[in-house]
Backbone as CSV, one residue per row, in Angstrom:
resi,resn,N_x,N_y,N_z,CA_x,CA_y,CA_z,C_x,C_y,C_z
1,UNK,10.533,-0.997,11.009,9.435,-0.489,12.139,8.068,-1.353,11.607
2,UNK,8.088,-1.836,10.196,6.920,-2.797,10.098,6.933,-3.855,10.858
3,UNK,8.248,-4.523,10.770,8.429,-5.918,11.448,8.133,-5.700,12.884
4,UNK,8.674,-4.326,13.728,8.525,-4.697,14.755,6.873,-4.447,15.060
5,UNK,6.240,-3.479,14.422,4.582,-3.457,14.528,4.070,-4.361,14.270
6,UNK,4.432,-5.503,13.450,3.902,-7.055,13.522,4.225,-8.054,13.838
7,UNK,5.282,-7.988,14.839,5.670,-9.127,15.786,5.540,-8.664,17.241
8,UNK,5.530,-7.303,17.734,5.697,-7.094,18.975,4.715,-7.186,19.599
9,UNK,4.142,-7.621,20.684,3.047,-7.507,21.488,2.480,-6.588,22.064
10,UNK,3.337,-5.523,22.244,2.763,-4.198,22.835,2.605,-2.985,21.774
11,UNK,2.227,-2.016,22.426,2.125,-0.999,21.803,0.812,-0.886,20.849
12,UNK,-0.695,-0.921,21.999,-1.542,-1.030,21.624,-2.313,-0.117,20.933
13,UNK,-1.704,1.161,21.086,-2.339,2.264,20.623,-1.819,2.293,19.210
14,UNK,-0.714,1.923,18.854,-0.219,2.235,17.272,-0.924,0.706,16.870
15,UNK,-0.940,-0.351,17.403,-1.900,-1.210,16.484,-3.198,-1.136,16.400
16,UNK,-3.654,-0.516,17.279,-5.290,0.194,16.783,-5.229,0.936,15.800
17,UNK,-4.863,1.960,15.617,-4.569,3.174,14.535,-4.303,2.419,12.986
18,UNK,-3.229,1.225,13.525,-2.847,0.819,12.077,-3.339,-0.651,11.491
19,UNK,-4.312,-1.103,12.490,-5.174,-2.246,12.019,-4.061,-3.280,12.199
20,UNK,-3.490,-3.406,13.223,-2.391,-4.451,13.500,-2.949,-5.254,14.830
21,UNK,-2.775,-6.582,14.670,-3.030,-7.421,15.951,-1.864,-7.199,16.808
22,UNK,-2.434,-7.936,17.800,-1.423,-7.743,19.107,-0.034,-8.724,19.134
23,UNK,-0.174,-9.530,18.688,0.926,-11.091,18.603,1.177,-11.819,17.858
24,UNK,1.447,-11.729,16.602,1.568,-12.445,15.340,2.303,-13.835,15.729
25,UNK,2.724,-13.827,16.697,3.262,-15.464,17.269,1.968,-16.243,17.517
26,UNK,0.712,-15.846,17.949,-0.040,-16.826,18.246,-1.011,-17.245,17.029
27,UNK,-1.866,-18.101,17.359,-2.457,-18.648,15.999,-3.167,-18.008,15.186
28,UNK,-3.297,-17.992,13.881,-3.839,-17.336,12.921,-5.570,-18.162,12.987
29,UNK,-6.556,-16.977,12.401,-6.309,-15.590,11.946,-6.495,-14.668,12.568
30,UNK,-6.260,-14.926,14.103,-6.994,-13.717,14.952,-5.472,-13.208,15.073
31,UNK,-4.296,-13.799,15.621,-2.811,-13.436,15.863,-2.874,-12.491,17.124
32,UNK,-3.548,-13.079,18.246,-3.741,-12.337,19.387,-4.873,-11.096,19.447
33,UNK,-5.529,-11.128,18.732,-6.722,-10.188,18.186,-6.121,-8.477,18.087
34,UNK,-7.102,-7.807,17.973,-6.770,-6.239,18.131,-7.279,-5.458,19.331
35,UNK,-6.891,-4.320,19.510,-7.569,-3.565,20.813,-9.020,-3.749,20.888
36,UNK,-9.583,-3.424,19.583,-11.144,-3.494,19.474,-11.035,-5.043,18.918
37,UNK,-11.464,-5.751,19.725,-11.511,-7.015,19.493,-11.778,-7.887,17.963
38,UNK,-13.212,-7.142,17.585,-13.882,-7.544,16.292,-12.791,-7.328,15.275
39,UNK,-11.749,-5.999,15.503,-10.874,-5.532,14.248,-9.962,-6.236,13.469
40,UNK,-10.016,-7.577,14.250,-8.521,-8.441,13.765,-8.698,-8.542,12.146
41,UNK,-10.287,-8.494,11.652,-10.541,-8.875,10.282,-9.988,-7.230,9.468
42,UNK,-9.813,-6.408,9.842,-9.348,-4.963,9.600,-7.834,-5.235,8.798
43,UNK,-7.216,-6.078,9.438,-5.504,-6.092,9.217,-5.824,-6.987,7.485
44,UNK,-6.459,-7.544,7.368,-6.869,-8.526,6.348,-7.072,-7.722,5.177
45,UNK,-7.970,-7.076,5.673,-8.806,-6.034,4.594,-7.696,-4.634,4.266
46,UNK,-7.062,-4.324,5.155,-6.120,-3.264,4.839,-4.812,-3.536,3.931
47,UNK,-4.662,-4.797,4.346,-3.459,-5.810,3.254,-3.992,-5.918,1.646
48,UNK,-5.415,-6.172,1.530,-6.052,-6.567,0.308,-6.238,-4.894,-0.023
49,UNK,-6.360,-4.133,0.128,-6.272,-2.598,-0.305,-4.803,-2.102,-0.972
50,UNK,-4.010,-2.485,-0.121,-2.615,-2.056,-0.718,-2.257,-2.986,-1.883
51,UNK,-2.525,-4.251,-1.689,-2.505,-5.008,-3.104,-3.130,-4.476,-4.033
52,UNK,-4.282,-4.514,-3.751,-5.359,-3.628,-4.859,-4.930,-2.300,-5.639
53,UNK,-4.318,-1.306,-4.693,-3.536,-0.346,-5.027,-2.350,-0.681,-6.030
54,UNK,-1.693,-1.572,-5.785,-0.374,-2.132,-6.562,-0.889,-2.700,-7.693
55,UNK,-1.736,-3.185,-7.654,-2.636,-3.654,-8.926,-2.977,-2.814,-10.045
56,UNK,-3.564,-1.951,-9.495,-4.582,-0.591,-10.014,-3.063,0.350,-10.766
57,UNK,-1.845,0.440,-10.152,-0.976,1.119,-10.830,-0.154,0.643,-11.708
58,UNK,-0.287,-0.896,-11.715,0.258,-1.889,-12.633,-0.761,-1.621,-14.185
59,UNK,-2.127,-2.355,-13.799,-3.141,-2.133,-14.928,-4.228,-2.064,-14.422
60,UNK,-5.061,-0.582,-14.964,-6.520,-0.542,-13.935,-7.455,-1.499,-14.745
61,UNK,-7.432,-1.671,-16.018,-8.444,-2.394,-16.526,-8.323,-3.971,-16.177
62,UNK,-6.806,-4.542,-15.588,-6.569,-5.808,-15.179,-6.385,-5.866,-13.778
63,UNK,-6.751,-5.070,-12.998,-6.807,-4.886,-11.763,-7.680,-5.855,-10.743
64,UNK,-8.140,-6.585,-10.793,-8.551,-7.822,-10.596,-8.029,-8.949,-10.596
65,UNK,-7.483,-9.165,-11.601,-6.475,-10.278,-12.454,-5.431,-10.267,-11.445
66,UNK,-4.800,-8.950,-11.374,-3.375,-8.813,-10.980,-3.483,-9.308,-9.620
67,UNK,-4.444,-8.583,-8.848,-4.686,-8.689,-7.252,-4.979,-10.309,-7.472
68,UNK,-5.603,-10.877,-7.944,-6.158,-12.120,-7.853,-4.730,-13.143,-7.911
69,UNK,-3.626,-12.911,-8.630,-2.786,-13.445,-8.910,-1.562,-13.199,-7.734
70,UNK,-1.342,-12.171,-7.385,-0.419,-12.015,-6.266,-0.772,-12.076,-4.960
71,UNK,-2.500,-12.385,-4.711,-3.145,-13.005,-3.252,-2.709,-14.501,-3.548
72,UNK,-2.969,-15.319,-4.655,-2.674,-16.646,-4.956,-1.088,-17.065,-4.834
73,UNK,-0.727,-16.457,-5.484,1.116,-16.713,-5.247,1.434,-16.821,-4.016
74,UNK,1.638,-15.602,-3.435,1.748,-15.028,-1.865,1.080,-16.462,-1.015
75,UNK,-0.314,-16.508,-1.072,-0.566,-17.301,0.077,-0.266,-18.812,-0.355
76,UNK,-0.142,-19.415,-1.240,-0.247,-20.628,-1.681,1.569,-20.731,-1.431
77,UNK,2.350,-19.849,-2.268,3.591,-20.139,-2.265,4.217,-19.718,-1.038
78,UNK,3.938,-19.163,-0.353,4.607,-18.932,1.117,4.014,-20.053,1.942
79,UNK,2.930,-20.238,2.181,2.813,-21.849,2.983,3.101,-22.823,2.526
80,UNK,3.640,-23.134,1.314,4.073,-24.203,0.772,5.715,-24.453,0.703
81,UNK,6.185,-23.231,1.021,7.685,-22.942,1.232,8.051,-23.309,2.501
82,UNK,7.173,-22.675,3.443,7.515,-22.532,5.032,6.808,-23.740,5.494
83,UNK,5.951,-24.386,5.245,5.246,-25.609,6.046,4.993,-26.452,4.995
84,UNK,5.666,-26.725,3.981,5.727,-27.604,3.053,4.625,-28.309,2.693
85,UNK,3.142,-27.436,2.838,2.243,-28.139,2.545,1.389,-26.825,2.280
86,UNK,-0.009,-27.198,1.997,-0.903,-25.643,1.384,-2.460,-26.122,2.327
87,UNK,-3.027,-25.405,2.962,-4.590,-25.308,3.688,-5.230,-24.496,3.730
88,UNK,-6.335,-24.553,3.167,-7.431,-23.595,3.230,-8.075,-23.166,4.836
89,UNK,-7.678,-23.777,5.368,-8.156,-23.257,6.680,-7.721,-22.071,6.987
90,UNK,-8.464,-21.162,7.667,-8.193,-19.560,8.360,-7.252,-19.691,9.580
91,UNK,-6.815,-21.314,9.928,-6.094,-21.287,11.493,-4.683,-21.575,10.993
92,UNK,-4.529,-21.527,9.424,-2.974,-21.772,9.262,-2.520,-20.712,8.668
93,UNK,-1.348,-20.372,9.159,-0.354,-19.340,8.315,1.109,-19.790,8.320
94,UNK,1.874,-19.324,7.433,3.421,-19.603,7.294,4.116,-19.843,8.325
95,UNK,4.286,-20.669,8.562,6.074,-20.857,10.336,6.749,-20.045,9.890
96,UNK,6.293,-18.872,9.863,7.659,-18.000,9.706,7.636,-16.736,10.644
97,UNK,8.700,-16.528,11.562,8.563,-15.347,12.441,8.605,-13.857,12.016
98,UNK,7.237,-13.430,11.361,7.413,-12.403,10.806,5.696,-12.193,10.452
99,UNK,4.913,-11.029,11.179,3.607,-10.784,10.944,2.988,-10.930,9.544
100,UNK,3.930,-9.505,8.512,3.821,-9.422,7.671,3.497,-10.606,6.494
101,UNK,4.169,-11.646,6.557,4.395,-12.982,5.597,3.311,-14.103,6.211
102,UNK,3.143,-13.822,7.823,2.265,-14.380,7.954,0.839,-14.110,7.552
103,UNK,0.433,-12.769,7.495,-0.762,-12.361,7.046,-0.378,-12.526,5.407
104,UNK,0.101,-12.613,4.765,0.328,-12.772,2.810,0.059,-14.054,3.109
105,UNK,0.464,-14.918,3.790,0.260,-16.618,3.413,-1.173,-17.130,3.846
106,UNK,-1.913,-16.158,4.968,-3.451,-16.846,5.145,-4.064,-17.051,4.059
107,UNK,-4.983,-17.819,3.654,-6.123,-18.242,2.651,-7.292,-17.458,3.340
108,UNK,-7.208,-16.669,4.211,-8.248,-15.655,4.238,-8.617,-14.630,3.402
109,UNK,-7.439,-14.278,2.521,-7.155,-13.534,1.910,-7.815,-13.879,0.323
110,UNK,-8.152,-15.421,0.246,-8.657,-15.918,-0.963,-10.182,-15.512,-1.024
111,UNK,-10.887,-15.106,-0.153,-12.094,-14.461,0.156,-12.217,-13.355,-0.572
112,UNK,-10.947,-12.283,-0.566,-11.103,-11.227,-1.619,-11.108,-11.564,-3.042
113,UNK,-10.557,-12.746,-3.178,-10.396,-12.944,-4.377,-11.654,-13.508,-5.085
114,UNK,-12.392,-14.317,-4.301,-13.686,-14.669,-4.607,-14.541,-13.806,-4.576
115,UNK,-14.709,-12.472,-4.243,-15.481,-11.276,-4.171,-15.352,-10.558,-5.849
116,UNK,-13.728,-10.810,-5.978,-13.235,-9.816,-7.267,-14.071,-10.781,-8.520
117,UNK,-13.963,-12.333,-8.082,-14.747,-13.157,-9.441,-15.924,-12.735,-9.427
118,UNK,-16.704,-12.543,-8.459,-18.369,-12.348,-8.482,-18.403,-11.099,-8.974
119,UNK,-17.920,-10.257,-8.717,-17.671,-8.783,-9.425,-17.786,-8.779,-10.855
120,UNK,-16.910,-9.840,-10.973,-16.347,-9.979,-12.929,-17.501,-10.682,-13.704
121,UNK,-18.003,-11.446,-13.253,-19.068,-12.685,-13.340,-20.349,-11.504,-13.600
122,UNK,-20.515,-10.666,-12.731,-21.822,-10.019,-12.666,-21.549,-8.818,-13.645
123,UNK,-20.412,-7.796,-13.536,-20.209,-6.972,-14.436,-19.861,-7.166,-15.835
124,UNK,-18.936,-8.381,-15.862,-18.843,-8.784,-17.118,-19.463,-9.383,-18.241
125,UNK,-18.895,-9.879,-19.248,-19.959,-10.512,-20.423,-19.743,-11.938,-20.579
126,UNK,-19.336,-12.606,-19.423,-19.692,-13.794,-18.906,-20.810,-14.751,-19.429
127,UNK,-21.905,-13.737,-18.670,-23.178,-14.408,-18.328,-24.138,-13.315,-18.629
128,UNK,-25.329,-13.574,-19.856,-26.209,-12.631,-20.111,-27.483,-12.880,-19.244
129,UNK,-27.522,-12.262,-17.940,-28.417,-12.352,-16.633,-29.651,-12.193,-17.331
130,UNK,-30.072,-11.626,-18.559,-31.411,-11.262,-18.970,-31.706,-12.796,-19.758
131,UNK,-31.338,-13.911,-19.818,-32.131,-15.073,-20.577,-32.786,-15.857,-19.492
132,UNK,-33.862,-16.480,-19.767,-34.882,-16.615,-18.696,-33.947,-17.915,-17.974
133,UNK,-33.252,-18.989,-18.623,-32.396,-19.996,-18.137,-31.532,-19.427,-17.275
134,UNK,-31.243,-18.268,-17.175,-29.993,-17.538,-16.221,-30.786,-17.603,-14.844
135,UNK,-32.308,-16.813,-15.438,-33.204,-16.273,-13.865,-33.273,-17.633,-13.406
136,UNK,-33.619,-18.658,-13.835,-34.437,-19.866,-13.178,-33.280,-20.493,-12.762
137,UNK,-32.123,-20.489,-13.400,-30.932,-21.035,-12.679,-30.453,-20.235,-11.494
138,UNK,-30.379,-18.888,-11.165,-30.200,-17.902,-10.392,-31.097,-18.228,-9.098
139,UNK,-32.674,-18.619,-9.585,-33.477,-18.696,-8.191,-33.176,-20.148,-7.608
140,UNK,-32.505,-21.237,-8.295,-32.539,-22.419,-8.027,-31.188,-22.566,-6.922
141,UNK,-30.166,-21.630,-7.739,-28.864,-21.523,-7.064,-29.233,-20.822,-5.583
142,UNK,-30.028,-19.375,-5.368,-30.245,-18.961,-4.238,-30.622,-19.639,-3.281
143,UNK,-31.831,-20.318,-3.794,-32.734,-21.104,-2.470,-32.033,-22.172,-2.123
144,UNK,-30.982,-22.850,-2.869,-29.901,-24.159,-2.728,-29.257,-23.734,-1.347
145,UNK,-28.647,-22.451,-1.852,-27.601,-21.711,-0.776,-27.895,-21.506,0.452
146,UNK,-29.505,-21.104,0.378,-30.137,-20.558,1.697,-30.274,-21.626,2.577
147,UNK,-30.986,-22.626,2.110,-31.208,-23.964,2.595,-29.854,-24.709,3.238
148,UNK,-28.959,-24.517,2.261,-27.669,-25.374,2.540,-26.850,-24.757,3.793
149,UNK,-26.821,-23.246,3.816,-25.837,-22.914,4.687,-26.868,-23.038,6.034
150,UNK,-27.879,-22.730,5.941,-28.628,-22.775,7.286,-28.405,-24.162,8.098
151,UNK,-28.537,-25.325,6.709,-28.127,-26.718,7.392,-26.774,-26.755,8.089
152,UNK,-25.992,-26.444,7.254,-24.396,-26.519,7.862,-24.502,-25.736,9.272
153,UNK,-24.860,-24.567,9.156,-24.856,-23.925,10.739,-25.477,-23.965,11.603
154,UNK,-26.337,-25.076,11.377,-27.281,-25.659,12.495,-26.729,-27.215,13.057
155,UNK,-25.914,-27.526,12.186,-25.644,-28.725,12.564,-23.969,-28.644,12.696
156,UNK,-23.437,-27.452,12.486,-22.067,-27.365,12.896,-21.242,-28.120,11.803
157,UNK,-21.449,-28.407,10.602,-20.977,-28.672,9.511,-20.141,-27.480,8.976
158,UNK,-19.085,-27.923,8.491,-18.039,-27.319,7.888,-18.116,-25.775,9.053
159,UNK,-17.577,-25.895,10.118,-17.362,-25.036,11.278,-15.742,-24.490,10.968
160,UNK,-15.416,-23.037,11.602,-14.213,-22.739,11.552,-13.769,-21.229,10.501
161,UNK,-13.065,-20.754,10.620,-12.711,-19.891,9.335,-11.949,-20.442,8.094
162,UNK,-12.292,-19.661,6.996,-11.811,-20.261,5.982,-12.472,-21.128,5.248
163,UNK,-12.248,-21.221,3.909,-12.958,-21.823,2.633,-12.954,-23.417,3.131
164,UNK,-12.487,-24.073,4.028,-12.898,-25.179,4.377,-13.885,-25.460,5.581
165,UNK,-14.294,-24.127,6.019,-15.238,-24.178,6.957,-16.291,-23.023,6.930
166,UNK,-16.515,-21.978,7.730,-17.386,-21.190,7.222,-17.702,-20.541,6.049
167,UNK,-16.253,-20.185,5.146,-16.140,-19.512,4.035,-16.684,-20.193,2.721
168,UNK,-17.084,-21.504,3.093,-17.243,-22.609,2.188,-18.973,-22.247,1.660
169,UNK,-19.679,-22.015,2.528,-20.962,-21.784,2.414,-21.382,-20.188,2.728
170,UNK,-20.629,-19.809,3.353,-20.591,-18.052,2.894,-20.607,-17.550,1.604
171,UNK,-19.537,-18.285,0.908,-19.309,-17.659,-0.568,-20.446,-18.102,-1.361
172,UNK,-20.899,-19.404,-0.765,-22.065,-19.487,-2.252,-23.444,-19.165,-1.552
173,UNK,-23.611,-18.568,-0.297,-24.750,-17.384,-0.018,-24.289,-16.163,-0.350
174,UNK,-23.354,-15.559,-0.271,-23.150,-14.130,-0.831,-23.035,-14.509,-2.295
175,UNK,-22.738,-15.312,-3.122,-22.695,-15.007,-4.554,-24.060,-15.705,-5.069
176,UNK,-24.986,-16.248,-4.449,-26.246,-16.505,-4.492,-27.012,-15.203,-4.850
177,UNK,-27.078,-14.484,-3.386,-27.600,-13.263,-3.443,-27.512,-12.433,-4.596
178,UNK,-26.121,-12.226,-5.017,-25.764,-10.977,-5.712,-26.196,-11.600,-7.162
179,UNK,-26.090,-12.798,-7.524,-26.624,-13.577,-8.777,-28.355,-13.533,-9.034
180,UNK,-28.349,-13.676,-7.959,-30.178,-13.316,-7.709,-30.726,-12.242,-7.914
181,UNK,-30.179,-10.947,-7.201,-30.442,-10.093,-7.505,-29.977,-9.166,-9.172
182,UNK,-28.803,-9.812,-9.663,-28.583,-9.312,-10.783,-29.862,-10.162,-11.986
183,UNK,-29.990,-11.154,-11.994,-31.007,-11.849,-12.422,-32.176,-11.593,-12.470
184,UNK,-32.999,-11.225,-11.288,-34.326,-11.323,-11.000,-34.784,-10.258,-10.276
185,UNK,-33.486,-9.224,-9.895,-34.171,-7.796,-8.975,-34.438,-8.350,-7.457
186,UNK,-34.679,-7.232,-6.874,-35.262,-7.039,-5.640,-35.679,-5.943,-5.269
187,UNK,-36.782,-5.793,-4.373,-37.838,-4.928,-3.773,-37.025,-4.264,-3.188
188,UNK,-37.064,-2.923,-3.456,-35.985,-1.879,-2.128,-36.930,-1.815,-1.057
189,UNK,-36.162,-2.008,-0.182,-36.708,-2.179,1.580,-35.523,-1.305,2.242
190,UNK,-36.318,-0.039,2.958,-35.789,0.567,3.545,-35.251,0.135,4.842
191,UNK,-35.635,-0.652,5.189,-35.411,-1.606,6.640,-33.957,-1.763,6.552
192,UNK,-33.823,-2.802,5.571,-32.919,-3.479,5.312,-31.874,-2.772,4.682
193,UNK,-31.960,-1.481,4.028,-31.145,-0.553,3.292,-30.783,0.178,4.751
194,UNK,-31.198,0.656,5.676,-30.636,1.350,6.658,-29.868,0.086,7.785
195,UNK,-30.271,-1.108,7.728,-28.922,-2.073,8.775,-28.181,-2.102,7.730
196,UNK,-27.880,-2.034,6.529,-26.777,-2.089,5.252,-25.962,-0.450,5.989
197,UNK,-26.683,0.816,6.394,-25.827,1.751,6.378,-25.179,1.732,7.559
198,UNK,-26.042,1.204,8.920,-25.583,0.919,10.098,-24.902,-0.326,10.220
199,UNK,-24.059,-1.071,9.263,-23.627,-2.348,9.587,-22.297,-2.183,9.908
200,UNK,-21.441,-1.363,9.777,-19.895,-0.957,9.756,-20.100,-0.594,11.575
201,UNK,-21.360,0.072,11.894,-20.932,0.805,13.467,-21.774,-0.777,13.965
202,UNK,-22.367,-1.488,13.823,-22.986,-2.488,14.403,-21.748,-3.708,14.271
203,UNK,-21.092,-3.909,13.538,-19.587,-4.643,13.451,-18.679,-4.323,14.632
204,UNK,-18.489,-2.756,14.759,-17.508,-2.407,15.627,-18.418,-2.367,17.034
205,UNK,-19.404,-2.347,17.330,-20.113,-2.229,18.579,-20.582,-2.870,19.124
206,UNK,-21.233,-4.295,18.435,-21.659,-5.487,19.181,-21.095,-6.236,20.069
207,UNK,-19.961,-6.537,19.300,-18.985,-7.088,21.199,-18.662,-6.469,22.009
208,UNK,-18.318,-4.872,21.873,-18.119,-4.177,23.331,-19.409,-3.989,23.916
209,UNK,-20.408,-3.966,23.327,-21.598,-4.019,24.400,-21.890,-5.354,25.268
210,UNK,-21.633,-6.229,24.482,-21.703,-7.926,25.227,-20.310,-7.851,26.439
211,UNK,-19.174,-7.175,26.312,-18.268,-7.325,27.292,-18.595,-6.159,28.426
212,UNK,-19.547,-4.844,27.828,-19.952,-3.938,28.966,-20.900,-4.277,29.710
213,UNK,-21.908,-5.386,29.382,-22.976,-5.917,29.925,-22.629,-6.187,31.511
214,UNK,-21.644,-7.403,31.727,-21.545,-7.788,32.878,-21.215,-6.149,34.121
215,UNK,-20.572,-5.254,33.771,-20.350,-4.229,34.349,-21.596,-3.139,35.015
216,UNK,-22.437,-3.585,34.072,-23.521,-2.668,34.185,-25.077,-3.474,34.467
217,UNK,-24.998,-4.659,34.491,-26.127,-5.245,34.632,-26.751,-5.424,36.305
218,UNK,-25.874,-5.311,37.125,-26.232,-4.846,38.727,-27.151,-3.477,38.844
219,UNK,-27.176,-2.568,37.734,-27.942,-1.551,37.863,-29.304,-1.575,36.933
220,UNK,-29.471,-2.314,36.269,-30.833,-2.782,35.457,-31.136,-3.867,35.591
221,UNK,-31.980,-4.045,36.263,-32.654,-5.295,36.348,-33.130,-6.373,35.160
222,UNK,-33.439,-5.507,34.208,-33.655,-6.281,33.018,-32.712,-7.362,32.739
223,UNK,-31.724,-7.224,32.704,-30.304,-8.006,32.322,-30.651,-8.862,33.340
224,UNK,-31.054,-9.084,34.881,-31.342,-10.196,35.611,-32.324,-11.076,35.335
225,UNK,-33.397,-10.575,34.732,-34.859,-11.474,34.847,-35.055,-11.985,33.189
226,UNK,-34.053,-11.113,32.175,-34.306,-11.574,31.062,-33.128,-13.179,30.344
227,UNK,-33.753,-13.973,29.875,-32.583,-14.996,29.528,-33.045,-15.252,27.945
228,UNK,-32.215,-16.300,27.522,-32.080,-16.756,26.377,-33.003,-15.997,25.399
229,UNK,-34.120,-16.173,24.312,-34.673,-15.624,23.508,-35.008,-13.991,23.955
230,UNK,-35.514,-13.826,24.988,-35.671,-12.518,25.098,-34.535,-11.740,25.529
231,UNK,-33.225,-12.170,25.904,-32.135,-11.376,26.418,-31.355,-11.368,24.862
232,UNK,-31.644,-12.240,24.004,-31.153,-12.027,22.867,-32.078,-10.772,22.141
233,UNK,-33.348,-10.886,22.129,-34.142,-9.439,21.802,-33.434,-8.372,22.011
234,UNK,-33.490,-8.130,23.232,-32.966,-6.847,24.106,-32.092,-6.562,23.497
235,UNK,-30.626,-7.268,23.342,-29.146,-7.067,23.215,-29.055,-6.441,21.488
236,UNK,-30.285,-7.258,20.738,-30.028,-6.779,19.621,-30.444,-5.698,19.233
237,UNK,-31.492,-5.236,20.239,-32.239,-4.199,19.866,-31.230,-2.722,20.443
238,UNK,-30.887,-3.271,21.187,-29.574,-2.301,21.996,-28.807,-2.030,21.253
239,UNK,-28.178,-2.919,20.611,-26.998,-2.791,19.449,-27.385,-1.881,18.701
240,UNK,-28.849,-1.898,17.865,-29.159,-1.243,16.512,-29.498,-0.008,17.103
241,UNK,-29.635,0.296,18.136,-29.881,1.846,19.151,-28.414,2.416,18.753
242,UNK,-27.515,1.900,19.467,-26.175,2.224,19.515,-25.495,2.383,18.372
243,UNK,-25.739,1.519,17.774,-25.355,1.848,16.212,-25.812,2.872,15.198
244,UNK,-26.963,2.995,15.282,-27.623,4.253,14.866,-27.204,5.668,15.377
245,UNK,-26.552,5.489,16.599,-26.493,6.643,17.000,-24.777,7.177,16.784
246,UNK,-24.153,6.014,16.585,-22.795,6.041,16.178,-22.578,6.449,14.580
247,UNK,-23.347,5.864,13.817,-23.637,6.316,12.342,-23.749,7.430,12.534
248,UNK,-24.710,8.051,12.740,-25.343,9.493,12.857,-24.508,10.952,13.417
249,UNK,-23.907,10.203,14.250,-22.966,10.943,15.324,-21.430,10.899,14.923
250,UNK,-21.115,9.929,14.279,-19.883,9.765,13.955,-19.441,9.379,12.708
251,UNK,-19.844,8.453,12.497,-19.459,7.853,10.781,-19.799,8.745,9.633
252,UNK,-21.011,9.541,10.164,-21.699,10.412,8.973,-20.806,11.741,8.900
253,UNK,-20.297,12.123,10.328,-19.788,13.331,10.602,-18.244,13.253,9.951
254,UNK,-17.987,12.105,10.196,-16.651,11.860,9.736,-16.422,11.906,8.361
255,UNK,-17.446,11.341,7.531,-17.587,10.901,5.989,-17.798,12.427,5.277
256,UNK,-18.550,13.292,6.256,-18.939,14.594,5.450,-17.280,15.428,5.423
257,UNK,-16.795,15.090,6.770,-15.536,15.761,7.151,-14.387,15.681,5.967
258,UNK,-13.995,14.151,5.389,-13.277,13.421,4.987,-13.567,14.450,3.473
259,UNK,-14.704,14.386,3.207,-15.426,14.839,1.684,-14.725,16.470,1.608
260,UNK,-14.758,16.879,2.484,-14.598,18.604,2.880,-13.265,18.674,2.957
261,UNK,-12.337,17.824,3.720,-10.971,17.967,3.412,-10.341,17.641,2.038
262,UNK,-10.866,16.569,1.360,-10.157,16.286,0.075,-10.548,17.083,-0.932
263,UNK,-11.868,18.068,-0.727,-11.968,18.935,-1.715,-10.947,20.225,-1.466
């Protein structure tokens, strides 16, 4: 059954429910995308959760270490075995006709390893974030990461998915924010906090909104007279508005229902 779901191009409803992409014979990391375009990433996320659950069953204390070892061995080992080499590019997977093997071999899973490493550094005893030298270093790292990331993005340097592309400087940016917050603290901002609450709805809705615009722009004159920055700002505001509605009317309702169901 799992082999069928991870290799057959049809059965869109099953693919959507199980976060399975459409066609694993197509290039990584999208594998033909999912029914919901942006949800191709959720397949990797669900795979990581499965690995993490197995690791917790083995040892709760060493769950991040065990998960990291499993991911690294699978990613490096499967690519090396089937391809004869290893690549950090997210566009590379094991040359084997099985979607599950291809997902396990993808270097995209290494992003979860990096996330667990950052967690262990912040919550462990490796670094004393109260020391002035660490606070200063965290500020320097934060500022450098922001400048370097913006320069890379605008110049097109380090393009593409994976740690040899966007993942390289995004990892720097992500870790620098976490370390800076841990060492120096951040002032609470309710607007940014609200964006964080809506982020999942934004993630799911933004591309769907872009796809719907061509079908409704004839009925709304603003789409015809706005271009460039003005159109970008309008679509951003529209996405935030719809995401707010989704968060309040769907996401929060299902969270509340789930909590009651689990009780």
